[in-house]
N, C-alpha and C positions, 0 to 999 in steps of 0.2 A: 504493500500500500504506500509506504513512504517513497518508493521509487516512482510510482505513478504520480504522486503529488509533486515530486521533484520535476518530472517530465512536464507536467502542466505548467509549473512556474517557468520552465525554460521556453515553452511554446509562447507563453504570454510575453516573456522578455523579448523573444525574437520578433513578435508582431510590433511591440512598442519600439524596439530597436530599428525595425525596417521603416516605420513611419518617421522616426527621428532622423535616420540617415537620408531618407528620400529628399529632405529639404536642404541638404548640405550642398556646398559649391561643387561644380563639375570637377572631375579628376584631371590633373595636369599630367603631362608625360614625365617619364623618368629623366632626371639630369644624367647626362652620359658620363661625365667625369667631374670630380671635385678636387680642387687644389687648395691646400691650406697656405695662406699667405702670411706675411709678417704684418700686414695691415689689419685693421679691425673689421675684417670681412672675410667671407668665403667666396671665391670666384668659381662660378659654374662654367665649365668648358664644354663645348659641344663636340670636341674631338680630343682623343688622347694626346697628352702633352707631358713630357718629362720635366720635372723641376729638380734642380740640383740642390738638394738639402744636404746637411752636414752628416754624412754616414760614412763608416769605414769602407774602403775598397779592399776586398780580400778575395782570395781564390777559393777558400774552403769555408764551410760553415763554422760558426763559433757558438759556444754554449755558456750561459751564465744561469744563476739562480736568482729569483726575486728574493728580497731581503727577508730574514727570519723575523717573525712577529712574536716569537715565544709561545705561540699557540701550538698544540699538538696536531691540529687538523686544519688543512687549507684546501680550497677548491674554487673552481669557476672563475679563473682569471680572464681578463680582457684588456685590450690595448686601444689607445687612440694617439694619432700624430699631434704634436704640438707646433705652434707657430714658429718656435725657435729652432726647429729641425729635430728636436728630441721627441720623446713619447712618454706617455703616462700609462701605468698599469693599475688595474683595480682587481681585487679578489676578496673573498671572505675567509675569515679565520676564527677559530674558537676551539672548544674542547671536542666538538664533533659537529657534523652537518646538522643543522636544525636546532642546535643547543641555544639556550637563552643568552649565553655569553658571546655569541658570534657577532663580530663587527665587520664592516666593509673597510678595507685598507686601500691605500694608494701609495705609489712610489714613482719617481721619474727616472728615466734612463739618460745618462750622459754618453752619447755615442763616441766622443773623443776619448773618454776614459774607459769606455765599455763597462760601466758600473752603474748600480742603482742607488738612489738616495735612501735614507732611513725611512721605514714605513710610517705612515701617519693614518690615524683613524678618520675616515670620511663621515661615517655615521654608525652608531650602534643602536641596539634595540631600544634602550631607554630614550635616547634622543629622538628616534623616529616616532616612538609612542607619544612623546610630548608634543612634537611638531604636528603630527597627524591627528591628535586628539582622539585616539582610539587605541585599544589594547593591541599590542604587537607581541606575538610569541617568538618570532624568528625572522631573520633576514637572509637574503641570498641573491645570487646571479646579477652582479652589477654589469651593466652594458652602457658604455659611453657613446655619445653621438655629437657631431658638430652641427650646430644650427646654422641657418642661412645668414644670420647676422654675425657669425663668428664665435658666439659663445658656446661653451660646452654644456651639454645636458647629460646627466647620469640617470639612467633608468635602473631600478632595482626592485626585487621582489620582497614583499612583506606578507606575513601570514598572521592572521588574527585568530583563526579557529582551525583545528584539525591539522592535517599534513599539508604538503605542497598543493594538494587539490583545492585547498581553501585560500589560495594566494590572490593577491592583487598587485598591480604595478604602481610604484610611486616614482617620482623623479625630482631631481634638484638641478639648479642652473648655476653655473660659475661664470663670472665676468673676468676672471684672472687666470685662465688656463688650469683651473683645478686647485689653486692654492687655497681658496676659500669657496664656500658653497652657500647658496640661499636655503631658505626653509623648504623641507620636503613637501611635495604636494601629491595627493593621490590621483592617479589617472582613472577617470570614470569611463570604463569601456562598455558598460551596460547600464541603461537607465533604471533597471530594476534589480538585478542580482549581479553585483559587481564582484564576483568571486571566480576563482580558478582561471586567472589570466597570469601567465608567466612570460618571461623574456629570457633569451639566451644569445641570440645572434645579432650581428650589426644591423643598424638601420640603413636604409637607402634614401637618397634625396630626390625629391621631385623638382621639376623645372621651376615651379612657383615658390620654392623654398621650404615647402612643408616636408616632413619626414614620413617615410613609410617604415613602420616598425614591425618586423616579423614577431609574432607572439604565438602562444599555444595554450590549450586547455587540457586539464587532467581530471576533471570531475564529470562523471557520467560518460562523456565522450573524451577521446584523446585526439585532438586535431589542431592544425595550424590555423592562424588567423592573421590577416594583414591589417594593421591599424594605420590610419592616416592621421598624423598628429600636427597640430599647430601650437607651438609653445608647449603649454602643459595641458592641452585639451585634445581628447580623441574626437575628431570630427567625422570619422567614417571608419568602417571596418568591413572586411570581406573574408569569408572562410576560404582557406587554401587547401584543405584536405577534409576527409570525412571519416566517420566511424571512430575506432579506438586504436588506430594503427600508426599514426604519424604525428610526431611532435617536433619542437625545436627547429622550425624552418630556417634554412640558409638560402638567401636570395642572390642569384647571379643575374645582373642586368645585361641583356643582350643588345638591346637598342632602346629608343625612347618609348616604345610600347611593349616590347617583348622581354620577359624575364622567366627564369627557371628557378624553382625551389627544390632543394634536396632536404630530406627529413631524417630524423632519428626514428627508426622503426620500433614499434611497441607491440608487435604482433604476437598472437597466441601460439602455442606449440603446434607444429605441423605446417605453419605458414612460412613463406619465404623470408629468410633473414637477410634481406638486401635493402638498398637505399630507396625509399619511396620518392617519387618525383611528381611535381605539379608544374603547370605552365600557365602563364598569362600572356595574352596578346593585346591587352588594352590597359596597360600600365597598372595592373593590379586590381581592376574593378571586378574581374571574374577570373577564376582559376579552374583548369581542368586537370584531372588526374591522368598522368602519363605512365607508360610502362616503367618498371623499376630500373634504376641504374644497377647493372649486374656486378655489383661489388658487395661483398659480405658486410653486414652491419649487426653488431651484437646488442642492440638496444643501447646505443651510446651516441653521443653528440658528434657531428661532423663540422668541419670548418673549411672555408675556402675564400679565394679572392681571384680577381683578374688583374693581370699586369698590362702595361702599356702596349706590349707587342702582341696582345691578344691571347697569350697563353694563360692557362688557369691552373691554380694550385688547389689541391684538396688534401686535407689531413683527417684521418679517421682510424679506427680500429678495424682492420680488414679481416676480421674473424667472425664466426657466427655466435660465439658465446665467450664471455670473459672480456677483460680489457687489458690483457697482458702484452699486447702487440699493437704498435702504432706506426703508421707509415705516411710518407709524403708522396702524393701522386701528382702527375701533370698531364695536361691535354691542351691541344689547340684546336682551331677550327677544322683541321684536316686529320686529326688523330683521335683515337680513343684514349681513355684514362689509362695511364701506365705508372707503375710504381717506380720512383727514381731514388728513394732513400728510405731505409728502415730506420726509424727514429728510436724505437725501443722494442725489445723482443725477449720475453722471458719464457718462450715456449719450451726451451730445453730444461727448465727447472721443474721440480715436482709441483703439483697444482697448489699445495698449501704454502709454497714459497714464492709464488708469482706475485709481482706487484701490479698495482693498477695504474694505467696511463690513460688519461681521459680528459674530456672537455677542452679540446684544442680551440684556439682563437688566433686569427691571422690578420695582420695589416701590412701595408706597404707604405714606406715614407716618401719614396720618390717615383713610384710607378714601376720600378724595375727590381727592387729588392723585396725581401719578405722577412717579417718578424713573426715568430710563433711563440705562444705561451701555452702550457698545458699542465694539468695536475699530475704530479709524480708521487704515486703511492699515498695520496692524501696527506703527505708530510711536507712536501715542498711544491713550489711552482717553478718549472723549468722554462727558460727562455732560450730559444735558438734563433740565430740570424743567418740568412742565406743571401749572399750578395747578388747583385745583378749579374756579375760575371759568372758566378757559379750557376745561377739559374739559366743563363743564356747557353752555357755549355750543356747543361742537362737537357734543355729544349732541343738543341742541335742533335744530341744523341738520340732523343726520342724521335725526332723527324727522320734521322738516318735509319733507325730501326723500322719505322713504318715503311720506308722506301726499300728496305731489304739490304741496307748497307751495314757494316760493322761499326761500332763506336769509334774505332781507330780512324776510320775514313773521315770523321768530322774534325779531327785534331789538326792544328796548324803549326 
């Protein structure tokens, strides 16, 4: 009976939500590329363009660790480029995931010194509870975004009742690149039941300056949803997947109208453990379910980005169960996804000794390089950097393999 009542509430919320959405402004096309400038603005480019920011030029990947907070458990790291050419990381840390003592931390990366600043708390449970004037049981999943006016906006998950299925999204805005933050505000994604909305993957920018935020639900259904956001307000939303099988959408923008979403699969036993896919051809107003990406997925998050040369990067656990193996894959317009680097692999260890490698997050600082952060056994956050030169060489080898040549044929 309780399930029937819950479904009735959801149907009523859907009707009210539809009437609410129908009066909103028309959808703008996707912005094709966004460059962070040193001015107080974000420049929207209509064609890929490289910007020479201050990053090291190296032939091989480097690895560092985000700073220790003293907490035994850390998870869900994310990154954003800063106007000075550096970047800022966010993650949560506490005694365990979902504990009342979890706080969201931040640190900045100095590319010249290849080091991270001391971690600072951005928001904790008590502070969020006071600012939002509601009971907060736990925090999680910080996701930063760059607004059209150049300010930073940090989305994060708050839970007031139950587990993650009882979540809602809140956000804060910074005028000084994340040094200080304004008061948290709750995003109202439903006019009736504002529950079970979470965030994990980066936002995309529309040509009119609004943000498109990939979100997802875990209560009753497990599905992706695309939120159109203006400052701190959800002005529209569209479902990206259906049923109970696909969460944590990652969006690749293909052109000003077309985008592809990859999901973390949450399918029941006996169903394919692969990457679910959805597609939009009208800038996110509607999404259709496409055939799976034929890469294994063990109910774990995926991360990806597109570089200036058109090649795409994907990081995930390419196994059907567990999170003990993580790889970096690459593809371009003419090739299929291929693995180019094994990042972590504990397959040779006994099952009870295998570590967890999960929740990857990717950004590029200049359109050619790649910075990756991910959870390392819930004890640390690992940061890996792949230079443009290294990725260019990997892409050349990938192209050569597709053409039937050997990797040596691409060396100069």
